[in-house]
C-alpha positions as CSV (number, residue, x, y, z in Angstrom):
1,D,16.3,75.9,61.3
2,F,16.3,73.9,58.0
3,S,13.4,71.6,56.5
4,P,13.5,70.3,53.0
5,D,11.2,69.7,51.0
6,P,10.0,66.6,49.8
7,R,11.5,65.6,46.6
8,E,9.3,64.3,43.8
9,Q,9.7,60.4,43.0
10,A,9.7,58.2,40.4
11,T,7.2,56.0,41.2
12,V,3.9,56.1,43.1
13,W,5.0,53.7,46.0
14,A,7.9,56.0,46.3
15,S,6.4,59.0,46.7
16,L,4.4,57.2,49.0
17,A,7.0,55.8,51.1
18,Q,8.7,59.7,51.6
19,W,5.0,60.9,52.4
20,A,4.9,58.5,55.0
21,S,8.8,59.2,56.3
22,Y,8.2,63.5,56.2
23,T,4.7,62.9,58.2
24,V,6.2,60.4,60.8
25,R,10.1,61.9,61.4
26,P,9.8,65.0,59.0
27,P,13.7,65.9,58.2
28,R,14.9,68.6,59.9
29,G,18.6,70.3,61.3
30,R,20.2,73.1,63.4
31,A,23.4,74.2,63.2
32,I,25.4,76.7,63.7
33,V,27.7,77.2,60.9
34,F,30.9,79.3,61.0
35,A,32.2,80.8,57.6
36,V,35.1,83.3,56.1
37,A,34.0,85.9,53.6
38,H,37.0,86.9,51.0
39,L,36.0,89.9,48.9
40,G,38.1,91.4,46.5
41,L,39.0,92.7,43.0
42,D,39.8,90.8,40.2
43,L,42.6,93.7,38.6
44,R,42.9,91.0,36.1
45,K,39.5,93.0,34.7
46,L,41.5,96.1,34.3
47,D,42.0,96.6,30.3
48,S,42.3,99.7,28.0
49,D,38.4,100.4,28.8
50,S,39.4,100.7,32.7
51,L,42.4,102.7,32.5
52,R,43.8,106.3,30.7
53,V,47.3,107.5,31.1
54,T,47.6,110.9,30.2
55,G,51.3,112.0,30.6
56,R,52.0,111.3,34.3
57,R,48.1,111.2,35.6
58,V,46.2,107.8,35.3
59,E,42.6,107.2,35.6
60,V,41.2,104.2,37.1
61,V,37.4,102.5,36.9
62,L,37.5,99.8,39.7
63,P,36.1,96.3,38.8
64,R,33.3,95.2,40.9
65,V,34.1,93.6,43.9
66,Q,33.9,89.8,43.8
67,T,32.6,87.8,47.2
68,Q,33.4,84.2,48.0
69,V,32.4,83.4,51.0
70,E,34.3,79.5,52.8
71,L,32.6,77.6,55.0
72,R,34.6,76.2,57.9
73,P,33.0,72.8,58.5
74,A,35.8,72.1,60.6
75,E,33.8,74.3,62.9
76,V,29.9,73.7,62.6
77,E,28.1,72.8,65.2
78,I,25.3,70.5,64.5
79,I,22.1,71.5,66.9
80,G,20.3,68.6,65.8
81,S,19.4,66.8,63.2
82,N,17.8,63.7,61.4
83,L,19.3,65.0,58.0
84,N,20.6,62.8,55.9
85,S,23.9,63.7,53.9
86,E,22.5,65.4,50.8
87,Q,20.1,67.3,53.3
88,T,22.7,68.4,55.2
89,A,24.7,69.7,52.0
90,Q,21.3,71.9,51.1
91,L,21.7,72.9,55.0
92,F,25.3,74.0,54.1
93,E,24.8,75.4,50.9
94,R,21.8,77.6,52.1
95,A,24.0,78.7,55.2
96,R,26.9,79.7,52.5
97,N,24.4,81.5,50.4
98,A,22.6,83.5,53.4
99,F,26.3,84.8,54.5
100,E,27.0,85.5,51.0
101,A,24.0,88.0,50.9
102,E,24.9,89.3,54.1
103,V,28.4,90.2,53.0
104,V,27.3,91.3,49.4
105,A,24.5,93.8,51.4
106,D,26.9,94.9,54.1
107,K,28.3,98.3,52.1
108,L,30.8,99.1,54.2
109,L,32.7,96.2,53.7
110,Q,32.3,96.5,49.8
111,E,33.7,99.8,50.5
112,R,37.4,98.4,52.7
113,A,37.6,96.1,49.9
114,R,37.6,99.2,46.8
115,E,40.0,100.9,49.5
116,S,42.3,98.3,50.1
117,A,42.2,97.8,46.5
118,R,42.8,101.8,45.3
119,Q,45.5,101.8,48.0
120,S,47.4,98.9,46.7
121,L,47.2,100.3,42.8
122,R,48.1,104.4,43.8
123,S,51.0,102.7,45.5
124,L,51.9,100.3,42.6
125,C,51.0,102.9,40.0
126,V,53.4,105.9,42.2
127,G,56.0,103.3,41.7
128,L,55.8,103.3,38.2
129,G,56.3,107.0,38.1
130,F,53.0,108.2,37.4
131,S,52.3,111.3,40.1
132,E,48.3,111.3,40.1
133,V,46.4,108.2,40.4
134,A,42.6,109.4,40.2
135,F,40.1,106.6,41.0
136,V,36.6,107.4,39.0
137,E,33.5,105.9,38.4
138,K,33.4,106.6,34.5
139,L,36.3,107.6,32.3
140,S,35.5,110.7,30.7
141,P,36.0,111.6,27.3
142,E,39.0,111.7,25.2
143,P,39.7,115.2,24.0
144,Q,39.1,115.7,20.4
145,R,42.5,115.9,18.5
146,G,42.3,118.0,15.1
């Protein structure tokens, strides 16, 4: 259920007209919204601060999971609405933000994305000749040489 707040108007007459409009028929909209969430890790962020190679062993600090939510407008079902186009766009943006917050808060989904990235990187590293691939939260300090 979405009811947009009145917007500040440039003139007194416009404010009065908006007040009357919101009083007589307040804008409201309800919809069933479907979305697809994409979770992934941007491996372009892997750099010398997140990789360490020692012989045939590689340590990897994975970047954060990124979430992108894509609404499915063709599958949206409007239950009831007297919203204008701008207000409908606000309703959809609010729905997208709610989906994204829910996905970001889902630790199981986040871990599945990380595990998928680990499997892919492990396969790549083994294919490149590394015998051990360790995924760590933080790289251990480099040993002192001297």
